[in-house]
C-alpha positions in Angstrom: 14.7 11.1 9.8 14.1 11.1 6.0 17.1 8.9 5.2 16.4 6.5 8.0 12.8 6.2 7.0 13.8 5.4 3.4 16.3 2.9 4.7 13.5 1.1 6.6 11.4 0.8 3.5 14.3 -0.5 1.3 15.3 -3.0 4.0 11.8 -4.5 3.6 12.6 -5.6 0.1 16.4 -6.1 0.2 19.6 -6.1 2.1 21.3 -2.9 3.2 24.9 -2.7 4.4 26.1 -0.3 7.1 27.6 1.8 4.3 24.3 1.9 2.5 22.5 3.1 5.6 25.2 5.7 6.2 24.7 7.1 2.7 21.0 7.3 3.1 21.4 9.1 6.5 22.8 12.0 4.5 19.8 12.3 2.2 18.2 15.7 2.4 14.6 16.6 1.8 11.6 18.8 2.8 9.0 17.7 5.3 5.5 18.8 4.3 2.0 18.3 5.8 -0.7 17.4 3.3 -4.3 18.0 4.0 -6.9 15.2 3.5 -8.0 15.1 -0.1 -5.1 17.2 -1.5 -2.8 16.0 -4.2 0.9 16.1 -4.0 1.5 15.1 -7.6 -1.0 15.4 -10.5 -1.1 13.5 -13.8 1.0 15.2 -16.4 3.3 16.9 -13.9 7.1 16.8 -14.3 8.3 16.4 -10.7 11.8 17.1 -9.5 11.3 15.2 -6.3 10.2 11.8 -5.0 7.7 11.3 -2.2 8.2 9.4 1.1 5.3 8.9 3.5 6.2 9.8 7.1 2.6 9.6 8.5 -0.9 9.0 7.3 -2.2 7.3 4.2 -1.7 8.2 0.5 -3.1 6.8 -2.7 -2.5 6.9 -6.4 -5.7 7.6 -8.2 -7.4 8.9 -11.4 -10.6 10.8 -11.9 -12.7 9.8 -14.9 -14.8 12.1 -17.1 -18.0 11.0 -15.4 -16.7 12.2 -12.0 -16.0 8.7 -10.6 -12.5 7.8 -9.3 -10.3 4.7 -9.4 -7.7 4.3 -6.7 -4.7 2.2 -7.9 -2.8 1.7 -4.7 -2.5 2.8 -1.1 0.7 3.9 0.7 1.4 3.6 4.4 4.0 5.3 6.5 7.5 4.5 5.3 6.3 3.8 1.8 8.0 5.5 -1.2 5.2 5.8 -3.8 6.9 7.8 -6.5 10.4 6.5 -7.1 9.4 5.8 -10.7 9.5 9.6 -11.3 13.3 9.2 -11.3 13.1 7.4 -14.6 10.1 8.9 -16.5 9.4 12.3 -17.9 6.0 12.9 -16.1 3.7 11.2 -13.8 0.5 9.5 -15.2 -1.7 9.5 -12.1 -2.4 11.7 -9.1 -0.8 11.0 -5.7 -3.0 12.4 -2.9 -3.6 12.1 0.8 -6.5 9.9 2.0 -6.2 11.5 5.4 -4.2 14.3 6.9 -0.6 13.1 6.3 3.0 14.1 6.5 5.4 13.5 3.6 9.0 14.1 2.8 9.9 15.5 -0.7 13.3 14.3 -1.7 14.9 16.1 -4.7 15.8 13.7 -7.5 19.3 15.1 -7.4 19.8 13.8 -3.9 18.6 10.3 -4.9 20.8 10.3 -8.0 23.8 11.3 -5.9 23.3 8.5 -3.4 22.6 5.9 -6.2 25.8 6.9 -7.9 27.7 6.4 -4.6 26.0 3.1 -3.7 25.1 0.8 -6.6 23.1 -1.4 -4.2 20.8 1.5 -3.4 20.3 2.1 -7.1 19.2 -1.5 -7.5 16.9 -1.4 -4.5 15.2 1.9 -5.6 14.7 0.3 -9.0 13.4 -2.8 -7.3 10.9 -0.7 -5.3 9.4 0.7 -8.6 9.0 -2.9 -9.8 7.3 -3.9 -6.5 4.8 -1.1 -6.9 4.1 -2.2 -10.4 3.5 -5.8 -9.1 1.0 -4.4 -6.6 -0.9 -2.6 -9.3 -1.1 -5.8 -11.4 -2.4 -7.7 -8.4 -5.1 -5.0 -7.7 -6.2 -5.3 -11.4 -6.5 -9.1 -11.1 -8.3 -8.9 -7.8 -10.8 -6.3 -8.9 -11.6 -8.1 -12.2 -11.8 -11.7 -11.0 -12.8 -11.8 -7.3 -16.3 -11.3 -5.9 -16.7 -8.4 -3.5 -16.3 -10.2 -0.2 -13.1 -11.9 -1.5 -11.7 -8.7 -2.9 -12.2 -6.8 0.3 -10.6 -9.7 2.3 -7.7 -9.6 -0.1 -7.3 -5.8 0.4 -7.4 -6.2 4.1 -4.8 -8.9 4.0 -2.4 -6.9 1.9 -2.7 -3.8 4.1 -2.1 -5.8 7.2 0.9 -7.7 5.9 2.5 -4.4 4.5 1.9 -2.7 7.9 3.4 -5.8 9.6 6.5 -5.6 7.4 6.9 -1.9 8.2 6.5 -2.6 11.9 3.3 -0.6 12.1 1.1 -3.3 13.7 0.1 -3.7 17.3 -1.0 -7.2 18.0 -3.5 -8.1 15.3 -4.3 -4.6 14.2 -3.0 -1.6 12.2 -4.1 1.8 11.1 -6.3 1.9 8.0 -8.0 5.3 8.0 -10.0 4.7 4.8 -13.7 5.4 4.6 -16.1 3.0 2.9 -16.2 5.4 -0.1 -12.4 5.3 -0.3 -12.5 1.5 -0.2 -15.2 1.5 -2.9 -12.9 3.6 -5.2 -10.1 1.1 -4.6 -12.3 -2.0 -5.3 -14.3 -0.6 -8.2 -17.6 -0.9 -6.2 -20.2 1.4 -4.8 -20.0 2.6 -1.2 -23.3 0.8 -0.5 -21.8 -2.4 -1.8 -18.7 -2.0 0.4 -20.9 -1.3 3.4 -22.9 -4.5 2.9 -19.7 -6.6 2.2 -18.0 -5.2 5.3 -20.9 -6.2 7.4 -20.8 -9.7 6.1 -17.1 -10.0 6.8 -17.6 -8.7 10.4 -20.2 -11.5 10.9 -17.5 -14.1 10.1 -15.4 -12.6 13.0 -12.3 -12.9 10.8 -11.8 -9.1 10.6 -13.2 -5.7 11.5 -12.6 -2.1 10.5 -13.7 0.6 12.9 -12.5 4.1 13.8 -9.8 4.0 11.2 -8.2 0.8 12.5 -8.1 -2.7 10.9 -8.4 -5.6 13.3 -7.5 -9.0 11.9 -8.7 -11.8 14.1 -8.3 -14.9 11.8 -5.6 -14.1 9.2 -5.4 -17.6 7.8 -9.1 -17.8 7.1 -9.2 -14.2 5.8 -6.3 -15.0 3.4 -8.0 -18.1 2.1 -11.3 -16.2 1.5 -9.4 -13.5 -0.4 -7.1 -15.9 -2.3 -4.3 -13.9 -0.9 -0.7 -14.9 -1.5 1.8 -12.2 -0.3 4.5 -13.2 -2.8 3.7 -10.2 -5.1 4.7 -7.9 -2.3 8.3 -9.2 -2.5 8.8 -8.6 1.2 11.9 -9.8 3.0 10.1 -9.2 6.4 6.9 -11.1 5.5 6.6 -13.5 8.4 6.7 -17.3 7.8 3.4 -17.6 9.6 1.8 -15.3 7.1 3.3 -17.1 4.1 2.2 -20.5 5.6 -1.3 -19.4 6.3 -1.8 -17.9 2.8 -0.4 -21.0 1.2 -2.1 -23.8 3.2 -5.5 -22.5 4.5 -8.5 -24.1 2.9 -10.7 -21.8 0.9 -13.4 -20.2 3.1 -17.0 -19.1 2.2 -19.4 -16.9 4.0 -22.3 -19.0 5.1 -25.6 -17.9 3.8 -24.1 -14.7 2.2 -21.8 -15.5 -0.7 -24.6 -15.6 -3.1 -25.7 -12.1 -2.3 -22.3 -10.5 -3.3 -21.5 -10.6 -7.0 
């Protein structure tokens, strides 16, 4: 299960041969439950394993001295959020569970073994670390340049497209078990601000978030509102419809509300 799940993630960003998949099928690791709010890795730690998400939702985050938190990225099932630990001496942020989750811990030795056998897998694992860095850069740009309603729309688009690529969507919806406080930590806003912004987005009937599930009703309009272009995700499975909507939809505004959100 561990190797197959890793193969599914890598196939989202590149091509795997039958030999590559066979090599990944032999990868060994430990499956571990992680309670909501618990960290798997902490800043400064020197891990000997990489993490693979099997179920739930993880995030990379940092706590500041004043007690506030900044989330740098979210990770869905099938994501591999810590492959950079193969190449650095210690991790520089915390990796924790947003909700009750299940992860696989894969010893670095196992990954180095399979990368030595299959150079294409070495390239794809390195590519995955570059994709994660691209996501962090996009989040930095989004949070520093977009108004709240556009930033939340952008985040919703990203999570939906990533879930779609991982084959985790049902119709126009996917799991997103994040509270408004968690979204606030990801967007650099207050929970009150996120609550008001979410209500405004609901009124447009483009999108809704309820009971831990994201419902996208009008993706093209939501993408235009969030200035969302999925190219930074480097997904091979990103649908042509998603790319077309993001590239061609006219920019949208929230009637009567945009001036309230700064």
